C-alpha positions in Angstrom: -53.9 29.4 38.7 -56.0 26.1 37.6 -56.3 23.4 40.1 -58.4 21.1 38.3 -57.8 19.4 34.8 -55.6 17.1 36.0 -56.0 13.8 35.5 -54.3 10.2 35.5 -53.7 8.3 32.2 -53.2 4.7 31.9 -50.3 4.3 29.2 -50.1 1.2 26.7 -47.8 0.4 28.8 -50.2 -0.7 32.5 -48.3 3.0 33.8 -49.9 5.4 35.4 -49.4 9.1 34.2 -50.6 12.5 35.2 -52.2 14.5 32.0 -53.6 17.7 31.9 -56.5 18.7 29.8 -57.2 22.3 29.8 -54.6 23.8 27.3 -57.0 25.5 25.2 -58.2 28.1 28.3 -54.3 28.1 29.7 -53.6 29.6 25.8 -56.8 31.6 25.7 -55.7 33.1 29.5 -52.4 33.9 28.8 -53.2 35.5 25.3 -56.4 37.9 27.4 -53.7 38.7 29.9 -51.1 39.5 27.7 -52.9 41.7 25.6 -53.8 43.7 28.5 -50.4 44.6 29.5 -49.4 45.7 25.9 -52.3 47.8 25.5 -51.0 49.2 28.2 -47.8 49.5 26.5 -45.9 47.0 28.2 -43.7 44.8 26.2 -44.7 40.8 27.2 -43.3 38.0 27.4 -44.3 34.5 27.2 -42.1 31.6 29.4 -42.6 28.2 29.8 -44.4 24.8 28.4 -47.4 24.5 26.8 -49.1 21.9 24.7 -50.2 22.7 21.1 -54.0 23.5 21.5 -53.0 26.3 24.2 -50.3 28.0 21.4 -53.0 27.5 19.5 -55.6 29.6 21.3 -52.7 31.9 22.1 -52.4 32.3 18.7 -55.6 33.0 17.9 -56.3 35.4 20.8 -53.0 37.6 20.5 -50.2 39.1 18.2 -47.2 37.2 18.6 -44.4 39.3 17.2 -41.5 36.5 18.1 -41.3 32.9 19.3 -38.1 31.2 20.1 -37.5 27.5 22.1 -34.6 27.0 24.7 -33.3 23.9 23.1 -30.2 22.4 25.2 -28.4 19.3 24.1 -30.3 16.3 25.8 -27.5 15.8 27.9 -27.7 19.3 29.2 -31.5 18.6 30.0 -30.6 15.9 32.2 -28.0 17.7 34.1 -30.0 20.8 34.8 -33.3 18.2 35.5 -31.4 16.4 38.1 -30.4 20.0 40.0 -33.8 21.1 39.8 -35.7 21.2 43.2 -37.4 18.1 43.6 -41.1 18.7 43.0 -40.6 19.9 39.4 -38.1 17.1 38.2 -38.9 15.8 35.0 -36.8 12.4 34.7 -35.4 10.6 31.5 -39.0 9.7 30.3 -40.3 13.0 30.5 -37.5 14.5 29.1 -37.7 12.3 26.3 -41.3 12.9 25.7 -41.3 16.6 26.0 -38.0 16.5 23.1 -40.0 14.4 20.9 -43.0 16.8 21.1 -41.1 20.6 20.9 -38.9 18.1 17.5 -42.7 18.2 15.9 -43.9 20.7 12.8 -46.1 22.2 15.0 -43.0 24.1 16.4 -41.0 24.9 13.0 -42.2 28.7 13.0 -39.9 29.1 16.6 -36.3 30.1 16.5 -34.6 27.7 18.6 -31.7 28.3 20.4 -29.1 26.0 21.4 -28.5 27.1 25.0 -26.4 24.4 26.1 -23.1 26.1 26.9 -24.8 29.2 27.8 -26.3 30.9 31.2 -29.3 32.5 32.0 -27.9 36.4 30.8 -25.8 34.7 28.0 -29.3 33.3 26.6 -31.2 36.2 27.6 -28.7 38.6 25.5 -29.1 36.4 22.6 -32.6 36.3 22.5 -32.4 40.6 22.8 -30.3 40.5 20.0 -32.4 38.5 17.8 -35.2 40.6 19.1 -33.4 43.3 17.5 -32.2 42.5 14.8 -35.4 41.0 13.6 -37.5 44.1 14.4 
């Protein structure tokens, strides 16, 4: 959807890493599109990774009923990462960065689901059960 906004950043250790600068715009766009679908009677599920700036925009533009975070054990994430298509491979350093970030207080209001031992169907069933219980 956005082809600019990515940039290389020089890290303190001298390594270059790709970063992304448009999280607020992404959050706003997702909120507007989701609101449009919700206004037409659809149940909306938003999945994926987004920085706090994006979540701020999303939350200020859309009523969010439930927030879930899939939170498998680090070793499981590493195994699943290796099984991904090469273009989606994260590597251990990025996995550590994501775990640290997602462990921050910014995500305390998410319901964390330990999906370590679950397949996709079991995880979806658990989410549906939690949604039904909390409505």
